[in-house]
N, C-alpha and C positions, 0 to 999 in steps of 0.2 A: 355450625359456624366453621368456616374454613380458615386454617392458619396460613397466612401468606408471608413471604419474605419481603422486606422493604426493598423497593427498587433503588439501585445505585446508578447514578448517572456517571458514565465514564467521561472524564474530562480529557480532551486531547489538546495539545498545544497548537497554536496557529501554524507553526512550522511543520508539524506532522500532517496537518490538514493540507497545507500547500504541497507538500511532497506527495501525498496521496493523489491529489488532483493532477499534479504534473505527470505522475506515473500513468494515471488513467488516460490523460491526453496523449502521452507517448504511445501507449498501447493502441489507442484509437487510430492515431496517425499510421502506425505500423500496419494495422489491419487494412486501412485504406490503400496502402502501398503494396499489400500482398506479402509482407514480410512475416516470417514465423520464427519462433524461438522455442527451444525445448524447455521443460521445467527446470532442468539442471542449469541451463544458461541463464535463465531468469534469476534463480537462486544465487548463482555466483555474482551476477551483476548487482543484486541487492546487497549481498555480503560486502562487496567492494565499496559500495556507497556508504554503508554503515561504518566501515573502517575509516573512510575518508573524513566522515563527520566527527569521529572520535568516540 
């Protein structure tokens, strides 16, 4: 018999989901337009957004 860990469902708020979908859409649009960003630019942008939200 194998011992297994119970699965935990990670709950995410609706706002977090909407933010994720918005970021995916923004990335898709940028891809279509041929824009590129470095990893550091994206990290800084996300950091600023988190600070704005509190």
